[in-house]
N, C-alpha and C positions, 0 to 999 in steps of 0.2 A: 671519484667524488660522488657522494650519494645525493639523490634528489631531495630537495626540501619540500615536504608535503604539509600543507595547512589543512587540518581536519576541522571543519565547521560542525559545531555541536551545540546543544542547548537551545538557544533561540528564544522566541517570545510567544510561541503557540501553546495551547493546552497540552501538547505532547512534548513539552520541554524535558521532563524528567526521563522519558524513554530515549530521547535524542542524546542526552548526556551519557547514558549508559552505552548506547550504540557508538557514539564518538570515542569514548574512552576505550572500548573494546577494539575498535578499528585502529586507534592510535597505537595501542600496545602491540597489535599484530604487525603493523607496518614497521615499527621499530625493530621487531625481531627479524623482519625481512630485510633490514639494512637501510631503511629510509631515515632521513632526518625529519622529525615530526614536530610541528608546532600546533598545539591544540588551541582553538579559538572558540570561546563561548560567545556566539554571535549576538551582537547588541545593535542598538540604533546607530552606533558609529562604526558599522561593519566596514565601511570604505577605509577608514583610518586603520582599523584592525588588520585588514588585508595588506595595506601598504607597509605597515610596521613589520608584518611577517615576511613579506617579499618572497612568496612561495614560487616554486617551479610548477607545482600542480596543486589543485584544490580538491580535496575529498569532501563532498557534501554529505554529511551525516545528519542533516536537519530533517525534521518531520513536521507535517502540518502546515499551517499558514506561515508564509515567509520562508518556507523550507522546501516545499514541493509543489507550489502553485504557480511557478513562473516568476515570482517577484525576485527572489534571491538569484535566480538564473539570469535575470536581466542585469543585475549588478555584476555578476561574474562575467557576462558577455562584455560589458563595458570595461571591466578591469583588465581583461585580455590574456589571462593565463589559462592553460588547459584545466578543465574541471570535469567532474564525474557525473554519471547518471544523465537524465534527459535534459534537453534544452528548454528554452522559454516556451515555445508553442506547445510541445508535447506535454510538458509539466502542467501548464495552465489547463489544457484540454482534459487530461486524465484526472485532474483534481476536481473539475466540474462534472460531478457524477451524471447530472441530467443530460448535458450536451455530449459527453463521451459515450453514453449509452446509445444515444441517437446515431452516432457514427458507427459504433460496433454493430448495431442492429442493421445498418445499411449494407454491411458486408456479410450478413448471414449468421451472426452470432446471436443466440437467444438471450435476451435480458428481461428483467422484471418490468411489467407495466408500472408506470409511475407518473407523478405530476409534481411540479414546483408549487409551493403554497406558502403564504405568509405564516411565520411561526406562531404568532398570537392567534390567528384564525384557526390554525391546526390544533391549538390547545383548547379551543372552545367547542368545535364541532368536527365530526369525522370527515376528513377530506376524501376517504375511500371507504368502501364497505369492509369491515373487519373480517378476517385478520389482515393487518397491514403493518408496515414498518415506517417509522419516521426517523430520518437521520439528517445531519448537516449535509448540505449539498457540496461543501468544499472543506471537509476535514477528513482525517484518516483515523486509524487505530480504534475504531468503534467508539469514538468519543461522542457522547450525547445521542445514543441510539435508543429508541423506544419501540418495543413490540406491543402492538395493540391486539389483544387476543379476540378470537371469535366470540361474539356475544357481549363484548364490552359496551357499557351504556354510554360512555363518553371517553374521549382521549385523555391522556395524562395532563392534568392542569399545570403541573410544574414546568412543562415546556415553555410556558409564558415567561418565566424568569430565567431560563437557561440561555443566557446571551452567548455562551460559547458555541451554540449551534448556528449562530448567524440569523439574520432577519428572514431569509428565504430558506426553507427546508424542503427536503425531498420526501414525499410520501409514495411508497410503492408497495405492491402486493407482497404479502409474506410468502416466501417460497419454502415449503417444507423439504426435509430430506437431509442428506449427509453433506457435511462441510468438506470440500476438497480445495486444494491449492496447488499451483504450478509455478515454478520459477523459470524465467527465461534468461539465458546468459550466453553470450558469444554465438548467437544465431541458432540456438537450440533450446527446446523445452527439456528441463532436467529430469523431473520425476513428479508423480502425483502423490501428495500426502493427504491422508484423511485426518481431520482434527476432531477430537472427541473431548469437548469441555467437561471438566469435572462435575459441573452442575449447570443447569440452565442452558445458555447459548454462548457463542464465542464472542464475549464482550471484552472490554479493555482489560479487566482482571484476568480473564481466561488467557489472554494473549501474553501477559507480562508477569503475572504472579507465579511464584514457584508452585508447581502442582496444579496450576489453573487449567491445564488441558493436557491430553495425551496425544502424541503424534504417531500415526501408523504410517510407516514409510518402507516400501511402497504401499499405497492404499490397496486394500483387498477389494477390488472392483473388477467388473468385466473388462476385457481388453478393449472392446468398442468404446467404453466410457473413458478409459485411459487415453485412447487415441484422440477422441474428440476434445477432451480437456487440453491436451498438449497442443493440438492443432489450433484451437481457439486462442490459447495463451500466446502462441507465437504470432498468430494473425493479428490479435489485438495490439501486441507490442509493435508490430510493423505498421499497422494501419494508423495508430495514433502518433507514429513518428518517434517512438521511444529509443533511448540509447542505454548502454550499460546493462544493469540488472533490473528486471521488473518481476513482480509477482502478481498472478491473477487468481482470484477467488471464485469458487463455483459452488452451486448446490446440485446434488444428484438425488432425485426423488425416486427411490425404489420401494416406497412404502407398500404398494399393492402387488409388488413382484411381477407386474406385467411389463416386460421389457421389449415388447414387440416394436415399439416406436421409440427407441432409446434416445434419439437426438432431442426429442421434445421433453425428455425427463432431465435434461441438463440445462442449467441457467447460469450465465456468468454474472456475478454480482458486481465486481469492480476490478480495476487494475491499479496496482500501487507502483509508482515510479521511484519511491524512496523506501524500499522495504527495510524493516528493522534489522539491526545487526547486533542485537542483544544476545546474551547466553541462551535464551529460550526462543530465539527467532528462527523462522522457517527457512529462509534462504541459506544461511550457513549450514543448517542441518541437511538440506537437499544437496548442496554442493558436496558436503562430506560423503553423502551416500553414493555419489558418482566419482569419488576419489579425489576431490579437491579440498585441501585443508583450508582452515579459516585464513591462515596467512596467505596461501596461494590465491584465495578468492579476493582478498583485499588488494594484493599485488596486481591481479588481473584488472580490477576496477580502476586502479591508478594508471596502469599502462594503457587502458582503453580511453582515458581522458583525452579530450581534444578541445581546441578553440579555433574558430567558433563552433558551437555545439548544435 
């Protein structure tokens, strides 16, 4: 008798469309792996939706607010069925970029300097000396991220009306260099990928649009850089108390070619507890690189599910 898996997708965050694609891809893969799958477009009546599905396991393919910030995890803890990815505390902490970076810094991981600031205030006057980045403190997928370039007279005024960013935003120093990412699964860091956006920087479109970015796997980087990124990704996963699969993003600044103090040229940007599972997503690509098919990846995530989490 096959297990009945409820795949949560969609939801109510600005990342709803990406989650719908992730969830549909996961559902298809799990059906091919022999699971009975019920797809749930998570809504305000999620409790009733879960009871109607009566799942043996819940696969959380939600992104953003109410998906990876500890809120839905609290509902799943109360519901009582095994569920995937990180639990309440790890999800809430990892989603709060400001607080999670303080924790990561305490264990020796280099993170950007930054400060929390009111969004309206940040739209009127520079919270930091340019260049710097302003981003939501509790969103993912590069939603509502602004880069304020060196020499800018004032910050982007449109931030004042961008309510998707939340009332408090994170302003942090802009870190130049190459974009690297590492997935952690089953107690190991898989591989380092370099991300080359087709244009500009690695924003929402570069992540999810066809042709938005090129992925170099494995990244063509010094072995020391690879080892540090993998070590920090696994350390961050464990320090924040994460479960299942996570993905950590880094910047490696090799612009002046002086690699004598290489550890100070690597900065961890953030850890994602609910990485994308779309056709262009990085975790499935990294898993495939080490010999794990998409179906096997989804099966492992289901078999890794527990309650309580």
